[in-house]
N, C-alpha and C positions, 0 to 999 in steps of 0.2 A: 403647364403645371407650375405652381409656385414652389420655390426652393424651400426645403424644410430646414429650419434653423435648429442648431444644437447648442447646448450649454452643459456645463459641468457643475454638479451640485455636491457639496460635502455631506456625507451621510451622518456626521456627528452634529454639526451646527446648522446645516441648511444653507450655507452661503453659496452664491452662484458665481461662476467664473466663465469667461468667454473661451478659454482654452485650458487644456489639461496641464496640471503641475503636480509635482510629487508631494508637496506639503500645502495644506490649507493655510493661507495667510491670515485667516480670521481666528481659528482655534488652535493652530499649530499642529494639527494631527497629520500623520503621514499616510499616504495611499488610501484616502477616504473619498476621493472625487469620483463621481459616477456620471457617465454621459447620458443625457436625456434629450428628448426632442421637445422643442418649445413652439413648434409651428401650430397654427390654428387647426383644430380638428373639425371634422364635419359633425355638426350637431343635428340630432334628430328633430325634424320640424314639429313633432308632437310633444316634445319635452322642452319647455321653456324655463330657463333659470330665473327664479323670482327673487333670489337672495344674493345681492351683490356686496361689494366691499363697503358701500355707504351704510352708516349705522351699525358698524361692526360690534360695538359695545352694547347694543340693545336699543339705541335711540334712532328713530327714523329720520329725524331732523336735528341738526346741530343747534344747540342753544346754550347760553351762558347762564348759570345759576349760582347763587350764593351758597356756600357750604352749609350754612345754618338753615337754609330753606329746603334742603333735600329731605324727603320723607323716607326714612328707613323702616318705618313700621308697616309699610304697604307690602313688604315681601317677607312675611313670617315663615319660619321653618315649619316643616311637618315631618313626622316620624317615618322611617323606612320600615317599620314593624320589627326591626332588629336593633336592640339597644346597643350592642357591641359595634355595629356599623355606625349608628348615630354618634357614638363616642368618637370614633375615628374621624367622622366628617365634621366634628365640632358642635354637635347638638341636633343634627337632622339635615334634611334636604332643603336647599334654598332654591326657589323658583328661578329659572334662567341659568343655573349653574351647570357646568360641564365637568363630569367626573370620569377620569380615565383609570381603568382597573387593569393591572398587568399581573402576570404570574406564569409559572412554568406550565407546560401541558399536563392536564390532569389535576391541577391544584384545586379546581372547583369554581372557577370564575363564572362559567355559564350556569352552573347549579345555583350559586348564590344569587345571581341576577334573576333567574327564573323564579326562585322563591319569593324575592321581593316583589316582582311584577305581578305574580299570581295573587298575592295577598292585597297589594295596593289597588289592583284592578277591581276589587270588590267595593272600593271607596271612591275611585276617580278613574278617569279615562287613561289607559295605558296602552302602549304599542311596543311590540318586540320585533325587531328586524334581525333576521338571521341570514348571514351570507355564506356560512361554512357548512351548516347542517340543514337538512331538509325539515319541512314542517312536521313530517311524520316522526322524525327523530326527537324533535323537541316535545311533541305530544306524548311520545312513549316515556320520556324522562319525567314529564309532569305527572303522568299516571302512576309511574313507579314510585315517585316521591309522595304521592297522595295529596297533591296540591289542588286547590280549587281551579277549575279550568274555564269557568264562565267569565265573560266580559273582557278577557285579555285579547287584544287585537294582535294577530300574527301576520308577518309579511316576510317572504323569501325574495330578497332583491339585493343587488349590489351597486346599482347606479344611484348616486346621491340626489340627482335632480328628481328622479321618480319617487324616491323615499320622501323628500320634502314636499313634493306635490301631493302625495297621498296623505301625508301627515297634516297638511294644511286643511284637508277636507275633514279628517277625523278630529283634529285639534286635541291631541293627547297632552296630559300634564306630565307624563313620563315617557321617555323614549330610550330604548336600548338598541345600540348598533353593535352587532357581534359578527365580525370584528372590523376595525378600521383598516387593517392591512389588505382586506379583500374588496374594499370599496373602490369605485372608479368614477371619474367624472367625464362627461362627454366633451368637455372643453379642454381636456389635457390629452395630448397625443403620446401617451406612454402606457406601459403595462401596469395592471393593478399590483400594488405593493412597492412600486418604485418611490423614490424620494418625492418627486413632484406630485404623484397621485395621492400619497398619504397626506402630504401637507395641504393640498388644495381641497381634498375631500373633507379633511378635518375642519378647515376654515369655513367651508360651505355649511357643514352641519352645525358648527359653533354659532355661526351668524343666525341660522334659523332658530336655535335655542335661545339666543339673547333677545331676538326680536319678538318671539312669541311667549317668553317666560316658561319654556319647557325645561324640565330637568333631563339632561342628556347623559346617558351612560355610554362610554366607549370602551370596548374591550381591545387591549393591545397585546401583541405577541412580545416575547422576550428572546434575547439571543442566548447562545450557549453559555455565556458568562453571567447570565442572570440580569442583564440590563435591558431596558426597553428597546425594542427594535424600531427602526425607522429614524427619521431626522430628529435631532435634539430639539429643534424648534417646536415640535409637537408638545413637549412638556411645558414650554413657555406659553402656549396658546390656551391650555385648559386651566380650569380653576382649582381642581383637586386631582392629585395623583396618588393612588394607593396600590400597594403590592400585596398579593395574596401568596404567602410563603408556606411551604410544606410539600413534602414529597410522598411517594408511595410507601415509605418505610414507617410513617407515623400517621395516626388518624387525626392529629391536631393540625389546624391551619391557623396561621398568624396573619392578620390583616394589619399592615403597617402603613401609616400615612407618610408620604414622601414630600408632598406639597399640599398646602391648603390655604386658600385665600379667605376662608370663613372660619378658621379654627387653628388650633395648635398643631404643629408638625410633630413627627415621631410618636404620635398617639398609637396605641396598640389595642387591637381587638382579637380575641381568641375564640375559635370555633372548633367543634369536633365533627368530623365527617362520619355520619351514620347512614343506615339504610334509608332513612327518611330525609336525607340531605344534611345541610350544615346546621348544627345546633349550637347555641350560644353557651360559652363557658363563663359563668358569673364570677367564679373565684379562681382565676388562673394560677394564683400562687400555690393553691393546693395541688395542682397538676405537677408543677415543676419541683415540688417538695416531696415527691414520692420516693423517699430514700430507702435504702436497705435497712434491715433490722440490726445488722452488726455494724459496729463502729469501724471505720476504715481510715487509714492515714491519707491525707491529701484531699479530703472532702470537707467543704465549708459552704455555708449559706451566706449570700450577700443580698443587699436590698438595692434594686435598680429603680430609677424613676423614669417611667415611660409615659410621656405626654402629661396627663393630669393625675396619675395614680401610681403608687408604689407597687413593685413586683418583686417577690422573693424568689430567687433562683439559686440552685446549687451549682457550685463550680468545683471541678475536680482537677487535680494535678498529679502527675506521675514523674518522679525523678529517678533515673536509673543510670548506672555507670555506662559511659560510652565505650563502644567496641572499636571505634575508629578515631582518627586524629581530628575529625571535624564533627563535634557533637551536634545533634539535631535539636532544633527549636520548632515545635509544631503547636499552633494555636487554632482551635476550632471554636468559632463564635467570638473571637477576640482578634485584635490587631496584632499580627505577628511582630511587627517592628516595635510596638510598645512593649511586648513581652521581652525582647532583647534589651531594651532600655531599662526596664524594671529589674532584670537580673543583674545589670551593671550597678544599679543603685543598691541592690541587696548585698552585692560583694563589697562595695565601697563603704556603706554605712551600716550594714548588718553583720559584716565579718564572715559571710558564708561564701566559700569559693565553689563555683559550679561550672567552671570552664571545661571540666572533664566529665560532665554529666549530660545525659539526654533529658530534655524537659518537654513534657507533653501536657497541654492544658485543654480542657473541654468544658463548655457551658452546657449543662444538661437541658434537654428539651428542645434543642435547635434554636435557642434564643441567640440573637446577635447583639452583643454589647457594644454600644457606640459611645457611651459616656465614661468619664474617668473615675467614677465612684467605685469601680471594681478593682482599682489598683491594689489597695490594702488587702482585700480578701484574696486576690490572686497571689500575692507574695506570702501570705500566711499559709495558704494551701500548699504552696511549693515547699515552704519550710517544714510543714507537717509531713509531707511525703519524704523529704530529704532525711529527716530525723526518724522516720518510721514511728511517728507518735500521733495517734488519733486525737482529734480535737473534740471538745464536748458537743453533743448533738443540739444543745439548747443555746449555742453561741451563734451570733450573727455579727457580720462585720461590713463596714463600708467606709470609704475615704479615699481621697486622691493623694498620691505619693509624688513629691517633687524630686528634682535631681539632687538637691541638697539633703535628701533624707527626711524632709519635713512632711508632716501629714496635714494636708490642706482641707478645709471644710468643703462640703458639697451642698447644693440647694435642697430645701425641703427635708432637713434632717429630722425634725420633730415628727412629721408624717411618716417617715420611714420607720422610726422606732415604734410608733403606735401600731403600724401594720405588723411589725415583727412580734410585738407583745400580744397582738390579737391571735397569732398563730402559735402561741405557747413558748416563745423564746424568752429565756430568763436572764441572759447575759449578752452584752453588746460591747464591742470595741469600735469606737468612732472617733473622729477628730474632736479635739477639745472644744473647738468653736461650735460644734454641733451638739454638744452635751446639753440636754434640756435644763431650763432653769428650775422647773418643778419636777420632782422625781416621778417616774412612771411606775404605777403599782405593779409589784411582782417582777420588776426588771432591774438588774444592776448594770449601769452604764459606766464604762471606763473610757475617759477621755485621754487621748494621747496627742502629743505634738511632734514626736520624732519616731522614726522607724524602730530605733532601739527600744523605746518605751513599749511599742506594740509587741515586739518579740518577747520582752520581759513579762508582758501581761498574759501570755499564753499559759 
């Protein structure tokens, strides 16, 4: 019997090492190396692998072409039947693209893909591969959601060689694999879900999609901290990575683009979970602006820029006297380190001392703010709660705050103001550089350059 060889693979970056070591020398992560077997496995004689490493990017033979001679019109996009998903993907589905969908358990990943596949199966060939659920479970979900059940090809299988062999006979234009963590290859001698299995199975399926021009959807699990499970190299191999955010405490789901080779990143799509599946929310700003009737201190509306459209979101702040010598700083939906930095700016350039106050900040609706345009709105909401003074309900604020107390401009200021005016806001405090050249009907825009000017404009 041949001796089985072993290797150690990093769970974060996928780098391989001949022996175990405490720190990965590639990504500098600690205690992430996992032992795997790299010996040759016994392959079933009835299953032959037809998709190898050659032509990985979609070409069966290597050839040199001039950039101007490449025909990009031969791969037109087509709609997924959901405009919110098309927005996140950059305009629709591209033939030969590989899309990875992640999310917490129960977020609705399988429901979203089943809706798409059932509707697109009426127009083109589609195949749904389930490795976690039985065919009866998927059929019961489709019947409960009232989806068209004809023409969609179903397969319950976990071996990638068999999946690609059957897909070659059917030749689907869309293929869903749910999920990549339960798939295994006969060429890899390790358990399903291991680093080597996930990486090799994904490479095998991606190569099939590139060579045949099939749109491939992969479902990925997430860890307890909300990141994608498995090797980090998996995110580099696919073309598009989207996360479906939302828990059991809310009926709304947010589809956020993390990576997209065919469109803008950080694009946002909003869905509502109903008895008939996920429904599109055409005007997400109206959801996040569902405010109480009474004016309350610490509540303010800001305008974010998500991908290619503005989004109006309410931010709330609560400032209370600390009962301990170490005041608390808690931010939900915002970077907690940036909150501490902005409080220091407020003390130095705004003259407000909050070292003995607990500060709690929350972004309503579960939205996660990743841009700096929320700085000014965050500070004004904190000042409103600290002074116990409610701000006008028709006021909207955005702008970046620097360490010197200056108010810096943000991109797409004109579009943000127009979106706010469309929702009935009549006053805005913005950076002076973002003040529109021509007045917006029905809106008073106050341009400020320093934090002291913004506090005086309240």
